[in-house]
ZADO-1210 file (C-alpha; in nm, 4 decimals, padded with zeros to 6 digits):
<atoms>
<atom x="17.8009" y="25.2507" z="21.0580" code="UNK" pos="1"/>
<atom x="17.4907" y="25.0455" z="20.9757" code="UNK" pos="2"/>
<atom x="17.2002" y="25.0826" z="21.2150" code="UNK" pos="3"/>
<atom x="17.0724" y="24.7542" z="21.3617" code="UNK" pos="4"/>
<atom x="16.7223" y="24.6504" z="21.2632" code="UNK" pos="5"/>
<atom x="16.4584" y="24.6070" z="21.5339" code="UNK" pos="6"/>
<atom x="16.3856" y="24.2456" z="21.6260" code="UNK" pos="7"/>
<atom x="16.0685" y="24.0556" z="21.5477" code="UNK" pos="8"/>
<atom x="15.8863" y="23.9252" z="21.8544" code="UNK" pos="9"/>
<atom x="15.7976" y="23.5540" z="21.8694" code="UNK" pos="10"/>
<atom x="15.5152" y="23.4421" z="22.0998" code="UNK" pos="11"/>
<atom x="15.4741" y="23.0671" z="22.1384" code="UNK" pos="12"/>
<atom x="15.1019" y="22.9909" z="22.1500" code="UNK" pos="13"/>
<atom x="15.1155" y="22.6102" z="22.1563" code="UNK" pos="14"/>
<atom x="15.4015" y="22.3716" z="22.2251" code="UNK" pos="15"/>
<atom x="15.3453" y="22.0006" z="22.2723" code="UNK" pos="16"/>
<atom x="15.4903" y="21.6650" z="22.1657" code="UNK" pos="17"/>
<atom x="15.4027" y="21.7113" z="21.7992" code="UNK" pos="18"/>
<atom x="15.3900" y="22.0832" z="21.7163" code="UNK" pos="19"/>
<atom x="15.4998" y="22.4378" z="21.7971" code="UNK" pos="20"/>
<atom x="15.2723" y="22.7289" z="21.6997" code="UNK" pos="21"/>
<atom x="15.4373" y="23.0712" z="21.7133" code="UNK" pos="22"/>
<atom x="15.3025" y="23.4164" z="21.6340" code="UNK" pos="23"/>
<atom x="15.5722" y="23.6396" z="21.4813" code="UNK" pos="24"/>
<atom x="15.5265" y="24.0188" z="21.5005" code="UNK" pos="25"/>
<atom x="15.7665" y="24.2313" z="21.2986" code="UNK" pos="26"/>
<atom x="15.7916" y="24.6061" z="21.3553" code="UNK" pos="27"/>
<atom x="15.8477" y="24.8046" z="21.0345" code="UNK" pos="28"/>
<atom x="16.1764" y="24.6769" z="20.8843" code="UNK" pos="29"/>
<atom x="16.2250" y="24.4360" z="21.1768" code="UNK" pos="30"/>
<atom x="16.4042" y="24.1020" z="21.1412" code="UNK" pos="31"/>
<atom x="16.4172" y="23.7559" z="21.2946" code="UNK" pos="32"/>
<atom x="16.7953" y="23.7298" z="21.2858" code="UNK" pos="33"/>
<atom x="16.9708" y="23.4375" z="21.1170" code="UNK" pos="34"/>
<atom x="16.8319" y="23.0964" z="21.2108" code="UNK" pos="35"/>
<atom x="16.7942" y="22.7382" z="21.0841" code="UNK" pos="36"/>
<atom x="16.4603" y="22.5581" z="21.1024" code="UNK" pos="37"/>
<atom x="16.4754" y="22.2269" z="21.2912" code="UNK" pos="38"/>
<atom x="16.1324" y="22.1144" z="21.1735" code="UNK" pos="39"/>
<atom x="15.9112" y="22.1261" z="20.8649" code="UNK" pos="40"/>
<atom x="15.6837" y="22.4290" z="20.8967" code="UNK" pos="41"/>
<atom x="15.3830" y="22.6159" z="20.7610" code="UNK" pos="42"/>
<atom x="15.3495" y="22.9958" z="20.7618" code="UNK" pos="43"/>
<atom x="15.0052" y="23.1601" z="20.7689" code="UNK" pos="44"/>
<atom x="15.0298" y="23.5360" z="20.6962" code="UNK" pos="45"/>
<atom x="14.7888" y="23.7565" z="20.8892" code="UNK" pos="46"/>
<atom x="14.8909" y="24.0625" z="20.6844" code="UNK" pos="47"/>
<atom x="14.9568" y="24.1196" z="20.3134" code="UNK" pos="48"/>
<atom x="15.3014" y="24.2541" z="20.2334" code="UNK" pos="49"/>
<atom x="15.6588" y="24.1849" z="20.1297" code="UNK" pos="50"/>
<atom x="15.9293" y="24.0041" z="20.3232" code="UNK" pos="51"/>
<atom x="16.2989" y="24.0250" z="20.2380" code="UNK" pos="52"/>
<atom x="16.4791" y="23.6919" z="20.2781" code="UNK" pos="53"/>
<atom x="16.8529" y="23.6808" z="20.3353" code="UNK" pos="54"/>
<atom x="16.9941" y="23.3331" z="20.2662" code="UNK" pos="55"/>
<atom x="17.3442" y="23.1900" z="20.2287" code="UNK" pos="56"/>
<atom x="17.2826" y="23.2080" z="19.8515" code="UNK" pos="57"/>
<atom x="17.1802" y="23.5769" z="19.8501" code="UNK" pos="58"/>
<atom x="16.8678" y="23.7875" z="19.8933" code="UNK" pos="59"/>
<atom x="16.5165" y="23.7474" z="19.7618" code="UNK" pos="60"/>
<atom x="16.1705" y="23.8814" z="19.8297" code="UNK" pos="61"/>
<atom x="15.8447" y="23.7062" z="19.9031" code="UNK" pos="62"/>
<atom x="15.5014" y="23.8596" z="19.8462" code="UNK" pos="63"/>
<atom x="15.2708" y="23.7249" z="20.1156" code="UNK" pos="64"/>
<atom x="14.8920" y="23.7544" z="20.1111" code="UNK" pos="65"/>
<atom x="14.6681" y="23.7369" z="20.4164" code="UNK" pos="66"/>
<atom x="14.5505" y="23.3791" z="20.4698" code="UNK" pos="67"/>
<atom x="14.7553" y="23.2242" z="20.1852" code="UNK" pos="68"/>
<atom x="14.9765" y="22.9683" z="20.3588" code="UNK" pos="69"/>
<atom x="15.3039" y="22.8189" z="20.2397" code="UNK" pos="70"/>
<atom x="15.5280" y="22.5400" z="20.3665" code="UNK" pos="71"/>
<atom x="15.9023" y="22.4731" z="20.3859" code="UNK" pos="72"/>
<atom x="16.1128" y="22.1758" z="20.4898" code="UNK" pos="73"/>
<atom x="16.3422" y="22.1548" z="20.7901" code="UNK" pos="74"/>
<atom x="16.6933" y="22.2845" z="20.7338" code="UNK" pos="75"/>
<atom x="16.6020" y="22.6233" z="20.5847" code="UNK" pos="76"/>
<atom x="16.8597" y="22.8861" z="20.6911" code="UNK" pos="77"/>
<atom x="16.7691" y="23.2520" z="20.6593" code="UNK" pos="78"/>
<atom x="16.7038" y="23.5934" z="20.8104" code="UNK" pos="79"/>
<atom x="16.3492" y="23.7214" z="20.7528" code="UNK" pos="80"/>
<atom x="16.3014" y="24.0995" z="20.7290" code="UNK" pos="81"/>
<atom x="15.9751" y="24.2960" z="20.7164" code="UNK" pos="82"/>
<atom x="16.0188" y="24.5007" z="20.3982" code="UNK" pos="83"/>
<atom x="15.7163" y="24.7196" z="20.4802" code="UNK" pos="84"/>
<atom x="15.6591" y="25.0488" z="20.6626" code="UNK" pos="85"/>
<atom x="15.3966" y="24.8794" z="20.8835" code="UNK" pos="86"/>
<atom x="15.3807" y="24.5880" z="21.1279" code="UNK" pos="87"/>
<atom x="15.3818" y="24.2447" z="20.9652" code="UNK" pos="88"/>
<atom x="15.2417" y="23.9380" z="21.1443" code="UNK" pos="89"/>
<atom x="15.2318" y="23.5673" z="21.0636" code="UNK" pos="90"/>
<atom x="15.1669" y="23.2396" z="21.2410" code="UNK" pos="91"/>
<atom x="15.4299" y="22.9666" z="21.2062" code="UNK" pos="92"/>
<atom x="15.3327" y="22.6038" z="21.2695" code="UNK" pos="93"/>
<atom x="15.6262" y="22.3650" z="21.3098" code="UNK" pos="94"/>
<atom x="15.5700" y="21.9905" z="21.2929" code="UNK" pos="95"/>
<atom x="15.7945" y="21.7979" z="21.5299" code="UNK" pos="96"/>
</atoms>
């Protein structure tokens, strides 16, 4: 039997008519669970490390560096997993 991963904790910091800003905290090897993004978004890593991305097309890894942002379009479907033995944190800014 496969052991369930711990869940990442989202904390919404700002939510208004034009944006949602969420802090995501991942325990070691924690995950978001499968989800689809409704809005275009920017991720700002607060920690350097590796994330494992499960997508409908398979798995991949992303090397994130503190302060080096990236953006994705609405419609992305994935499960994001902290592939590190330490807490991983990023800020996600969604544009409504």
